[in-house]
N, C-alpha and C positions, 0 to 999 in steps of 0.2 A: 362550103364547109358541110360535112355530114357528121353528126354525132350519134352515138347509140347508147341507150341505157336500158336497164331492166324495167324501170318504172318512170314514166313521165307524168307530171301533173300540170294541167293547164289552169293557171290562175294562182296568184300569190296573195290571196286574201286570207281570212281566218281559216277557211276550210282547207285551202291549199297548203299553207304553212303548217297548220295543225296536223294534217295528214302526213306531210313530209317529215315532220318531227317524230311522229309515231313510227313511221317506217324506219327511220334511222336509229331510233332508240331501241327498237326491237331487233335490229341487226341487219336491216336491208340497206346497204350503203350505196348501191348502184342506182341512184335516183337523180332526177333533175326537175326543177320547177320553171315554167316559162310563163311570163306575163307580158301583155302588150304595153303595160305601163310600169309603174314602180311597185314595190311591195306595199300592199294595202291600198292600191289605187282606187278600188271601189269605195273605200272609206274616205279617201282624199276627195272623191267626187261627190260626197254627201253635201246636202244643203249646209251652209255655214251655221244655220240655226238648229239643225237636227242633233238630237242627243240620244244615246242608248236609253231605251225604256226599261231595260233590265239593269239593276244597280250593280256596281262593282264593289265587292267587299271581301276582304281577305279572311276567309275561314279555312284556308288550306290545311292548317295544322290539325283540324278535326276531321279531315277526310272529305270535306265539301269544298272543292275549289271555287274561287271567284266565279260567279255566273258567266263572265265573259272571257275566262281564261281558256286557252287552247291546249295547255299542257297541265298535268297534275300539280306542278310545282312552280307556276308563275301566277302573278296577279296583276292585271292591267290597272286595277284600282290602286294598289299599293305603288306600282311603278309610276303612274301619272299623278297620284295623290288627288283623285277625284272619284265621285260616285257615279255620276251619269256622264259618260265620256262623249266627246265630239268625235267626228270621223277622223280628224287630224290627230287627235290624241291616240285613237286606237291604231291608226297606221304606224305611229311611232312605236307603240308596243309590239306590233307584228314585226317591224324591222329589227327590233332588239332581240326578239325570240329567234328570228332567222340567223342573226349574227351570232348569238350565244351558242346555238346548236349547230352552227356551221352548215346551214342548209344551202346547197348549190342552186342559186336562182339566176335565171337569165331574164333580165328586165328589158323593156322597150323593144320587144320582139313579137311582132304580130303574126300569129299562125293564120295562114290564108286557106289552107286545105288540109284535110285529114284523109288519108288513103288506107283502106283496109288491106293488110297483107296476110299471107298464110300463117305467119308466125308472130303477128302483132300489127303495128300501125306505123305509117310514115307521115310525119307532120312537116308541112312545107311552109316556109315564109318566103319573102322576096329573095332573100340571099342564101338561106340555109335549109337543109333537110335534117330532120331528127327522127331516128328510128327508135322504137320502143316495143317491148313485149307486152307491157301493161300500160294502159292509159287511164288516168283518173281526171275526170272533168270537175273543176272547182271554179266555175265561171262567176258565181255570185249572181246578184240580181240587178244592180243599178242600171246596167247598159241595156236591159231587155224589158222595157215596159209592156204590160199586157193591155193593149188598147184596141185590139182587133174587133171587139164587140161594139165599139163606138164609131159609127161612120162619121167621117170628117174630124177625126181626132187631131189631125194636123192643125186645126184651128184653135186647139186648146194649149195649155201649158202643163207639161207633165210635172208631177210633184218634185222630181229630182232636179228639175231645171229652175226652181224658184230662187236659188241662191240666197241672198240676204233680204229678199222681198222688196228692195228699194226700186227695182225696175218696173214694178207693176203699175199699170195705169190707175190713176186715182179714181175711186168709185165709192158710192154710198154703200154698196153691198157687193160682195164677191160670190161667185158660184163655184162650188166644189162638187165634183162627181166622184163618189166613193165614200163609204162611211165606216172604214176601219182605221187603223192606226195612222196611216199617211194623211187621210182626209181630215181627221180630227187634229192632227198636228198642224196642218196648214191653217185650219180654222183658228186654232189657239194662237199661232204666231201672228195672224192677222188681228186677232182680238187684242193681243198685247200692244199693238200699234193703234188701238182704238177703232179698228175696222170691223164692220159687220160682215157676216157670211151666211150662206145657205148651203147646207150639205144635202145633196140629192143622192139617195141610196135605196136599194131594195131592202136591205136590212142594215141596221146600225149596230156597230159593236157595243155601243153604250147600253143597248137594250138586251144584249145576250145574257142569258142566265148560266151559260156554260162556265165550268171551272177551268177549261182549257184556254190558256192565254193566246193560243193561235186562233181562237174563235171569238173571243171577247176583248175589249180594251184592257190594256194593262192598268194597274192601280196608279201608276205614275201619270198616265194620260187622263184617267178619270179625275184624279185630283186637280190637274191643270184645267180640265174642261169645266169643272164646277166653279172655278174661280172666274171664268169668263162666259158662263152659260148664257147670260143675258144678251151677249153679242152674237150668239151662234144659234141659228134656226136649223132644225133637223127635219127634212122632208123625206120620211120613210115610205116604203111601199112603191117606189118608182124606179124604173130602169131607163136611164137615158140611152137612147138608141142612136141619136144623130145630133151633130153640132152643125148649124148652118149660119154663116155670116149674113147679117142683114144691116145694110148701111153701117152705122158705127156700133152696132150691137150684135148679139148672137141669139139664135133660136136654139133651145134645147128641147128636142122632141123625144117623148117616151115611147115605149113599145106599144102603148095603147092609143097613141096619137095625141096625147096631151102635150101642149107646148108651153114652155117657160121662157122668159126673156132674161138674158144676162147682159149687163152693160159692158163687161170686159170678157176677154177670152177665159173660158172656164178652166179651173185647175183640175187636172186629171189625177186622181188618186185611186187608180183601178188595179193596182198590183203589178206583179212582175212574172215573167216566165222565161227562164233561160233556154228552154227548148226551142225558142224562136230564133236562137242564134243559127245563122246559116252554116256555121262550122260543125255543129253537132246534130242538126235536125234530122239528118238521114240515118243516124245511128241509134236512135231510140224510138220505140213505140210510144205514143202519147195518148194519155187519157185526160180529158179536160184541158188543163194547161200545164200538166206535169208529166215527167218521164215515167214510163212504166219500168219498174226495177224488180229484180228477183230478190231472194232472201239475203244476198250478199251485196246489195246496192249496185248490182251489175245490170247492164243493158240486157233486155230479153232478146234483142236482135243481134248484138255484137259481143261475142265473148271477150273476157279480159278488159272490158271497158266499164269503168265504175263511175258513179257520181257521188260527190260529197257536198254537203252544204244545206242551205235553207230550202232548196227545192225538192229535197228528198221526202217522199211520202210512202207509207206502207199501210194499206187497209184503213185509210182515214186518219192515220196518225201522221201529222205534219211536223217534220223536224225543223221548224222555222226559226228557232233561236239557237244561239251558240251552245247554251247549256244542254240542248237536245242533240244537235247534230255532231257535237264533238265526241259523243259516246260511240260513234261509228268509225273514228279515225283508226284506232288500234285494232278494231274488229276487221276492217278491210286489210290492214297491214298483216295481220295474223293469217288471213285467208290467202293472201298472195304468197306469204312464206310457206304455207302448207302446200300450195300448188307447185312451188319451186323446190320443195324439199330442203328449205333453209332452216337451220336450227336457230330459233329465236332466243333472245335474252329473256328467260322466264321471270327474272326479277323485275325487269321493266314492264313486262306484260302484267304482272301481279300489281305493280304500282298503279297502272291504269284501272285495273279492276277494283282495287282498294279505294280509289278516289272517284268512283262512280263514273268512269269514263270508258266503260266497255259494255255496251248494251248488245246482247245477242238474242234477246227474246222480246220482240216488239208487241207481243200479246199482253204484256204487263202494263202497258202505258195508259192506264185509265187516270182521269184527272178529277173525278168526282170528290168533293170535299163534304164532310159531315156537317160542317158549319163554317 
């Protein structure tokens, strides 16, 4: 089977469904979304104990959509009737949005290869080929842990594989590598169960004075940490370079040669990087662990190939939360319409602008607070 569309989106998570909805509402109907799992699969794969650190609260009527909404006129908080949603909760919300806006989604279809063509891209799975003029990458984070800087990372347990924590080997103290949201969440979940932990990190989010929530811990996490601080030790100023098994324990070696002992496989909370996906790694230039993008969130190597979601960064501005990266959905949709000469629905575009979901000037994104 071979299908062709003007726009194809890889990934049916928040960014994928949100962008597809914006495309359709602005008047671009010839679209399709492809996911190797179900709608919201990356959220379904979350740890069972993980919750959104951003609250869901319906203030849509005043022009400020729910922090975790992907459209101007929906609210996952109101839909689920919770403030800090689980992954399963949020996947349910995404599925309802896709159904309501009649987004064409092909699920359980794994794209194995992307080929650049003169007029677009060819996506191949085991059984099918999909042709598209514009390709939007919305792969998300969960499947692409950033562990390359830690030699022997296979001996650890990545944060997303912790599940409900019941499978962890019993220990008097657990080791966690990484001092941002994931690392602190793991420590808090262990503390809730009466377990002690040590966080090994170069810099700890709890110590950051930045007002940018991508650089410091969320208030939600800070509050939970304070409740269990007596059970959590923070070892700052160290970079774990290598994990080495030794008998029934593990050596954790830093970049300066210092060695720490861990009774159990260390928990890796070292972040994510979707450019590690073999599917897209050849189509983006990379700086650090993120894709280099132009002003339209487009690859600097491959024209008409865009990226949406939490891995998007511009000049140090990291769009790592839904309330940030959703502001680019309609922006990209509008750009594609302009390139194709498609007349958009101006009322829908204005709706996105009125509800703070159309960011076209990233130079304004300062987060300093007076108090």
